[in-house]
N, C-alpha and C positions, 0 to 999 in steps of 0.2 A: 603133626602138627602139635605145635603149643603155645598158646595162650591167644588162639586164632578166632574160633568161634564165639568169644565172649565179645569180642570188638567188633564183627563182621555185620553188618547190620538184617543179612539173612542167612542163616546157619541152612538152610535149604538147596539153597542154591550155591553154595562154597561147598557142602559137603556131595552135592551130585556131581560136580567136576572130581571129585576124590573119586568117589564110584567109577567116574567114566572112564577116569585113565589107568584105574589098578585093574586089574586082570583078577577073572576071577580064580577062588585060591590065593591069591592074593592078602595082604593085611595089609589093616590103617589103626596107624596108635595116635590116639588125641590126648592132650594133657590138658587141662581148659581151668575154671574158673567157675562155679555153681555156687549160689548163694546158699548158706543155711536156714534154717526155720528160724534161727535167734537172730538171724541180721536181717536189719530192714535199712542199713546205710550204704551196702554192696549194689550199687545200679549200675555201674557198668557190667556186672554179672548176667548171665541170664538160666534164668529158671529152668526155662524148658528144657536146656540143655541136654540133661540126662533123660527125660521120657522122648526127646527128638531123636538122640540116638539110639535107644532099646527099642524103635517101633519102624525102625528103616526097614525099606522092602531089600533090597541088596543086598544087605550087612548084616552080620548076625555078632552078638557081642561074644567073645572069646572070653574075655578076661574084664571086670572092672573093679576098681580100687577107689575109696574115696578117704579122703585124708582131710581133715577138719582143722582149722588153723588158730591162733590167739584173738584174729578181728575179728572172727564170726563168719566167715567165709568157708569153703573148701575147695580143696582141690579134686577133681575126678581125673580119671586117668581111665580109660575104654580103651583095648587093643581087640580091634571090631574086624571079623574075616568078611571077603567078597565073597558073592556068590556071582 
């Protein structure tokens, strides 16, 4: 999933559907925008995205990379394993 969770009103509903269709032992890759603490203008991004992904019950974080950008936001890539 690329740059979708920051545009969907309900992260929980969208990600629950991903967990529903991915078999146990499968993986979900998420690339999205998150707010940098230095940025105040990126209103389209969801600050809580990283917390949301890291506290899922059926998914476990396998890999996490965060890359900053010159505009003050960051791109976060998660590789999630589904239990």
